[in-house]
C-alpha positions as semicolon CSV with decimal commas, in nm:
position;residue;x (nm);y (nm);z (nm)
1;X;4,063;4,720;-1,156
2;X;4,261;4,806;-0,907
3;X;4,537;4,559;-0,841
4;X;4,408;4,436;-0,510
5;X;4,053;4,389;-0,642
6;X;4,201;4,197;-0,961
7;X;4,406;3,931;-0,698
8;X;4,108;3,951;-0,496
9;X;3,970;3,798;-0,827
10;X;4,203;3,585;-0,861
11;X;4,200;3,374;-0,537
12;X;3,806;3,389;-0,597
13;X;3,860;3,209;-0,912
14;X;4,139;2,976;-0,813
15;X;3,921;2,913;-0,525
16;X;3,591;2,834;-0,732
17;X;3,807;2,637;-1,040
18;X;3,912;2,410;-0,773
19;X;3,630;2,347;-0,593
20;X;3,345;2,233;-0,889
21;X;3,679;2,037;-0,953
22;X;3,625;1,815;-0,628
23;X;3,343;1,806;-0,724
24;X;3,346;1,655;-1,061
25;X;3,605;1,423;-0,904
26;X;3,341;1,364;-0,628
27;X;3,073;1,356;-0,865
28;X;3,203;1,083;-1,086
29;X;3,417;0,891;-0,828
30;X;3,011;0,855;-0,696
31;X;2,947;0,778;-1,062
32;X;3,163;0,453;-1,127
33;X;3,004;0,306;-0,805
34;X;2,696;0,278;-0,882
35;X;2,573;-0,031;-1,113
36;X;2,518;-0,035;-1,529
37;X;2,106;-0,019;-1,618
38;X;2,063;0,207;-1,225
39;X;1,863;0,508;-1,229
40;X;2,055;0,767;-0,984
41;X;1,922;1,129;-0,857
42;X;2,132;1,433;-0,680
43;X;2,056;1,210;-0,267
44;X;2,244;0,941;-0,444
45;X;2,553;1,138;-0,519
46;X;2,508;1,287;-0,174
47;X;2,492;1,594;-0,299
48;X;2,440;1,914;-0,132
49;X;2,195;2,169;-0,225
50;X;2,389;2,427;-0,261
51;X;2,589;2,276;-0,512
52;X;2,287;2,152;-0,736
53;X;2,408;2,404;-0,975
54;X;2,728;2,310;-0,996
55;X;2,659;1,953;-1,011
56;X;2,411;2,014;-1,312
57;X;2,706;2,114;-1,505
58;X;2,870;1,873;-1,400
59;X;2,640;1,620;-1,483
60;X;2,554;1,748;-1,829
61;X;2,899;1,730;-1,972
62;X;2,878;1,361;-1,837
63;X;2,548;1,314;-2,041
64;X;2,747;1,462;-2,337
65;X;3,068;1,177;-2,327
66;X;2,773;0,895;-2,251
67;X;2,872;0,834;-1,970
68;X;2,541;0,847;-1,836
69;X;2,190;0,899;-1,994
70;X;1,854;1,151;-1,831
71;X;1,543;1,037;-1,697
72;X;1,355;1,325;-1,639
73;X;1,452;1,631;-1,428
74;X;1,751;1,511;-1,161
75;X;1,675;1,156;-1,223
76;X;1,968;0,942;-1,457
77;X;2,115;0,613;-1,569
78;X;2,417;0,445;-1,597
79;X;2,348;0,246;-1,993
80;X;2,434;-0,084;-1,981
81;X;2,544;-0,253;-2,309
82;X;2,381;-0,533;-2,426
83;X;2,454;-0,818;-2,772
84;X;2,101;-0,608;-2,829
85;X;2,224;-0,290;-2,783
86;X;2,169;0,014;-2,500
87;X;1,932;-0,191;-2,223
88;X;1,714;0,089;-2,063
89;X;1,642;0,046;-1,626
90;X;1,349;-0,091;-1,532
91;X;0,995;0,054;-1,390
92;X;1,173;0,020;-1,034
93;X;1,495;0,093;-1,117
94;X;1,369;0,426;-1,278
95;X;1,156;0,524;-1,032
96;X;1,419;0,487;-0,732
97;X;1,491;0,835;-0,681
98;X;1,129;0,926;-0,641
99;X;1,044;0,616;-0,368
100;X;1,392;0,767;-0,154
101;X;1,477;1,062;0,041
102;X;1,761;1,148;0,210
103;X;1,898;0,753;0,122
104;X;1,539;0,616;0,335
105;X;1,215;0,449;0,175
106;X;0,967;0,723;0,169
107;X;0,729;0,550;-0,112
108;X;0,707;0,229;-0,332
109;X;0,451;0,136;-0,615
110;X;0,126;0,007;-0,582
111;X;-0,216;-0,019;-0,812
112;X;-0,259;-0,259;-1,087
113;X;0,087;-0,304;-1,194
114;X;0,221;-0,445;-0,848
115;X;-0,114;-0,668;-0,787
116;X;0,046;-0,771;-1,175
117;X;0,326;-0,855;-1,010
118;X;0,160;-1,068;-0,739
119;X;-0,034;-1,263;-0,977
120;X;-0,385;-1,113;-0,917
121;X;-0,424;-0,974;-1,304
122;X;-0,268;-0,961;-1,620
123;X;-0,293;-0,662;-1,705
124;X;-0,130;-0,342;-1,612
125;X;-0,235;-0,021;-1,675
126;X;-0,032;0,281;-1,909
127;X;0,003;0,459;-1,546
128;X;0,162;0,343;-1,212
129;X;0,090;0,496;-0,900
130;X;0,277;0,603;-0,610
131;X;0,149;0,531;-0,215
132;X;0,323;0,794;0,036
133;X;0,277;0,875;0,353
134;X;0,320;1,247;0,353
135;X;0,433;1,351;-0,031
136;X;0,255;1,363;-0,400
137;X;0,485;1,229;-0,599
138;X;0,415;1,309;-0,970
139;X;0,573;1,141;-1,251
140;X;0,587;1,219;-1,582
141;X;0,882;1,097;-1,813
142;X;0,881;0,969;-2,153
143;X;0,858;0,575;-1,994
144;X;0,631;0,657;-1,742
145;X;0,315;0,834;-1,611
146;X;0,247;0,812;-1,209
147;X;0,003;0,944;-0,965
148;X;0,017;0,997;-0,659
149;X;-0,222;0,808;-0,376
150;X;-0,185;0,861;0,020
151;X;-0,040;0,480;0,198
152;X;-0,187;0,439;0,576
153;X;0,068;0,403;0,761
154;X;0,465;0,556;0,756
155;X;0,682;0,322;0,493
156;X;1,016;0,220;0,539
157;X;1,239;-0,043;0,346
158;X;1,036;-0,265;0,636
159;X;0,683;-0,246;0,571
160;X;0,668;-0,114;0,231
161;X;0,574;-0,500;0,059
162;X;0,303;-0,552;0,340
163;X;0,179;-0,251;0,283
164;X;0,109;-0,328;-0,100
165;X;-0,043;-0,659;-0,011
166;X;-0,304;-0,515;0,202
167;X;-0,319;-0,259;-0,109
168;X;-0,424;-0,549;-0,302
169;X;-0,664;-0,686;-0,084
170;X;-0,794;-0,316;-0,008
171;X;-0,891;-0,299;-0,385
172;X;-0,989;-0,673;-0,480
173;X;-1,315;-0,531;-0,639
174;X;-1,114;-0,335;-0,877
175;X;-0,881;-0,528;-1,000
176;X;-0,891;-0,582;-1,364
177;X;-0,965;-0,913;-1,479
178;X;-0,940;-1,098;-1,141
179;X;-1,015;-1,386;-1,065
180;X;-1,176;-1,416;-0,697
181;X;-1,111;-1,767;-0,562
182;X;-0,747;-1,767;-0,703
183;X;-0,682;-1,424;-0,550
184;X;-0,790;-1,620;-0,226
185;X;-0,504;-1,790;-0,299
186;X;-0,223;-1,565;-0,321
187;X;-0,349;-1,424;-0,012
188;X;-0,330;-1,693;0,185
189;X;-0,027;-1,856;0,046
190;X;0,116;-1,470;0,107
191;X;0,007;-1,475;0,526
192;X;0,130;-1,834;0,555
193;X;0,485;-1,692;0,500
194;X;0,445;-1,501;0,758
195;X;0,651;-1,485;1,125
196;X;0,516;-1,438;1,466
197;X;0,655;-1,064;1,359
198;X;0,527;-0,993;1,001
199;X;0,215;-1,137;1,140
200;X;0,170;-0,896;1,406
201;X;0,298;-0,642;1,150
202;X;0,092;-0,748;0,938
203;X;-0,204;-0,707;1,153
204;X;-0,115;-0,359;1,330
205;X;-0,065;-0,230;0,934
206;X;-0,448;-0,436;0,894
207;X;-0,603;-0,198;1,141
208;X;-0,512;0,120;0,940
209;X;-0,698;-0,009;0,661
210;X;-1,115;-0,018;0,551
211;X;-1,308;-0,252;0,739
212;X;-1,322;-0,507;0,471
213;X;-0,922;-0,556;0,451
214;X;-0,965;-0,623;0,865
215;X;-1,247;-0,860;0,713
216;X;-1,067;-1,039;0,421
217;X;-0,752;-1,082;0,677
218;X;-0,962;-1,252;0,922
219;X;-1,127;-1,472;0,749
220;X;-0,851;-1,609;0,545
221;X;-0,625;-1,567;0,964
222;X;-0,929;-1,796;1,027
223;X;-0,941;-2,071;0,830
224;X;-0,599;-2,117;0,851
225;X;-0,632;-2,123;1,187
226;X;-0,465;-1,843;1,312
227;X;-0,654;-1,697;1,464
228;X;-0,429;-1,528;1,738
229;X;-0,528;-1,158;1,603
230;X;-0,849;-1,235;1,508
231;X;-1,037;-1,094;1,833
232;X;-0,866;-0,798;1,746
233;X;-0,998;-0,766;1,388
234;X;-1,311;-0,881;1,539
235;X;-1,334;-0,580;1,758
236;X;-1,253;-0,298;1,445
237;X;-1,529;-0,420;1,280
238;X;-1,903;-0,282;1,269
239;X;-2,005;-0,684;1,313
240;X;-2,394;-0,486;1,144
241;X;-2,132;-0,425;0,792
242;X;-2,197;-0,729;0,490
243;X;-1,953;-0,664;0,271
244;X;-2,064;-0,703;-0,033
245;X;-1,750;-0,858;-0,191
246;X;-1,849;-1,140;-0,439
247;X;-1,680;-1,382;-0,229
248;X;-1,875;-1,702;-0,119
249;X;-1,790;-1,950;0,142
250;X;-1,764;-2,209;-0,177
251;X;-1,437;-2,019;-0,249
252;X;-1,353;-1,901;0,144
253;X;-1,531;-2,104;0,350
254;X;-1,534;-1,818;0,665
255;X;-1,653;-1,598;0,476
256;X;-2,027;-1,522;0,577
257;X;-1,845;-1,543;0,992
258;X;-1,681;-1,195;0,881
259;X;-1,976;-1,078;0,672
260;X;-1,873;-1,112;0,348
261;X;-2,105;-1,217;0,047
C-alpha cells in the first residue's frame, strides 16, 4: 500500500472513530434523560436511519453494562430497581415505541385490554389490539403479543381516547362478561364529562363508525338531554335498521327511539 493510500486510510479511520465516539456520546446523553422504567426506540433517541448500524453496536454495549435492557428488536428500557428487585415497564410503556412515529402518535391500544381499563370487563385477553389508520402493527415479545386493527380515523394525541371509547361502544355486544346496564352507565358518565369541543369531536368520529355506534351514542345523548347533534346522527342511520344488542328501555329509556333492542 502506498504512503498516500495509507495516509488516506488513517484519516478515514480517525474520522469513523470520531464519528462513532460522537454518536456514542449523543446516545448516552439521550438515555440519561429518559426516566427509569420507560421504554424507548430509535425514534426517541433521534437517530437517523443511516446511523442505525453503529447505534445498534452502541446500544449493545450499554446492554452489556446493564444500563439498558432489550424488550424486542429496536425497543429498550432503563431498568428501575426497587426493594423487590428490578421492575419492568407496563404494557403501555412497552408498546409506546410502536404507538408513535417521528414523535407523533399514530396508534393506540384497544380491545379487551382497553375495555378492562374502562371498567367494562374484568377479563384481559392474552393478546392486545393496536389500532392505526395506515400502519399494521404486530408485536411479539416474551411479555406481550399484539395484533393490528384498523382505526376509523387518523390517530393523534388529541383523539385516541375518543376513538378507544367509540371502539368500546362498537364492540359492546362482544366484550367478555360485560353487564349492559353497567356499560351504559359508564358510557353515559363519560359522555357527560365531555366539554363542547370534545362532544363535537365525539360526534364527528362517531359518524365514521358503524350505525350501531351512532344509535347507541344518540340514545345516550337523548337520555342526557344533550340534543344538539341528534339530528346529524339520525340522518346517518337507516330508519328501517334494528339493532339487536340486548339493551331494553329499562336499561336505556330512549333505546326504542333509536331502534335498539
